[in-house]
C-alpha positions in Angstrom: -16.9 49.7 67.9 -18.7 50.9 71.3 -20.2 47.6 72.0 -16.7 46.0 71.5 -15.1 48.7 73.7 -17.8 47.7 76.5 -16.8 44.2 76.1 -13.3 44.8 76.3 -13.7 47.0 79.4 -15.7 44.0 81.1 -12.8 41.5 80.2 -9.8 43.8 80.9 -10.9 46.4 83.8 -7.1 47.1 84.5 -6.5 48.4 81.0 -6.5 52.2 80.0 -8.4 53.7 77.3 -5.8 53.8 74.8 -4.9 50.0 75.4 -8.7 49.2 75.0 -8.9 51.3 71.7 -5.8 49.5 70.3 -7.2 46.0 71.2 -10.6 46.9 69.4 -8.6 48.1 66.4 -6.7 44.8 66.3 -9.9 42.8 66.7 -11.6 44.8 63.9 -8.8 44.3 61.4 -8.9 40.4 62.2 -12.8 40.5 61.5 -12.4 42.4 58.3 -12.8 40.7 54.7 -9.2 40.0 53.4 -8.4 39.2 49.8 -6.8 36.1 48.7 -3.6 38.0 48.2 -3.5 38.9 51.8 -3.8 35.3 52.8 -0.9 34.2 50.2 1.4 36.8 51.8 0.4 35.8 55.3 1.0 32.1 54.5 4.4 33.0 53.0 5.5 35.2 56.0 4.5 32.3 58.5 6.6 29.8 56.3 9.6 32.0 56.5 9.1 32.6 60.3 8.3 36.5 59.6 5.2 36.4 61.9 1.7 37.8 61.6 1.0 41.0 59.7 -1.5 42.2 61.9 0.2 41.7 65.1 3.2 43.6 63.7 1.3 46.4 62.5 -0.4 46.9 66.0 2.9 46.6 67.6 4.5 49.2 65.3 1.8 51.5 66.2 1.9 51.0 69.9 5.8 51.6 69.5 5.1 54.9 67.8 2.8 56.2 70.6 5.3 55.4 73.4 8.2 56.8 71.3 6.2 60.2 71.3 5.5 60.1 74.9 9.1 59.4 75.8 10.8 61.9 73.7 9.1 64.6 76.0 10.1 62.9 79.0 13.9 62.4 77.5 14.4 66.3 77.8 13.9 66.0 81.6 16.7 63.5 82.0 18.9 63.8 78.8 20.4 66.5 77.1 20.5 67.2 73.3 23.3 69.2 71.6 22.9 69.9 67.9 23.6 72.6 65.2 20.6 75.2 65.0 20.6 74.4 61.3 20.9 71.1 59.5 22.9 72.8 56.8 25.2 75.7 56.4 26.5 77.1 53.1 29.5 79.3 52.5 30.5 80.7 49.1 34.3 80.8 48.2 34.6 84.4 48.7 33.1 84.8 52.0 35.5 85.5 54.9 33.9 83.5 58.1 31.0 81.5 59.0 29.1 81.6 62.2 27.5 78.3 63.4 25.1 78.3 66.1 24.9 75.2 68.6 21.9 74.7 70.6 21.4 72.8 74.0 18.1 71.3 74.8 17.3 69.8 78.3 19.4 69.8 81.6 20.2 73.4 81.3 19.2 74.5 84.7 21.9 72.7 86.8 24.8 71.5 84.9 27.6 72.9 82.8 28.5 71.2 79.5 31.7 71.1 77.6 31.5 70.4 73.9 34.7 69.8 71.8 34.6 70.6 68.1 37.1 70.8 64.9 36.9 71.3 61.4 37.3 68.3 59.0 38.2 67.9 55.3 35.1 67.3 53.1 34.6 68.8 49.9 37.0 71.6 50.9 40.5 71.2 51.9 42.2 72.6 55.2 44.7 75.3 54.3 43.6 75.8 50.6 39.8 76.5 51.0 39.6 77.1 54.8 41.5 77.4 58.1 41.4 74.6 60.4 39.8 75.4 63.6 39.2 73.6 66.9 38.0 74.5 70.5 35.7 73.7 73.3 32.2 75.3 73.8 31.3 75.7 77.3 27.5 76.1 78.2 26.9 77.3 81.7 23.7 76.6 83.5 20.8 78.3 81.9 22.7 78.8 78.6 21.0 77.2 75.5 22.8 78.8 72.5 26.6 79.3 71.7 28.2 80.4 68.4 31.2 79.2 66.7 33.1 81.4 64.4 
């Protein structure tokens, strides 16, 4: 593997180490012994236009790596607003529910207005709960707000 990396470095001096490792992994996968089943699947994929399995696998791995890097950069340029918990539960005899809304990214300089309202699901407005709607305002520096 090290010899292969040296050869790739000589052929592609402009590539960084991660790209060279990816290229070395792809070359290693191409040189590995493959079963008859692999060749049958590959032939079928080529006939129907689905493409090379190895190239698609390498492209998917690269996409995963770049998606992880861009998620960190997204918070610098984008804002994400979501409930603090993915699910909230309330029994039939509870009087009220508090929902927390969180804001990530872009909190230093901008004011955010978030509209909300209740909607019927398994519970019905009027019979099971009171209809509610409003607007939450996140001032610069605020990251959590409560809806009651």
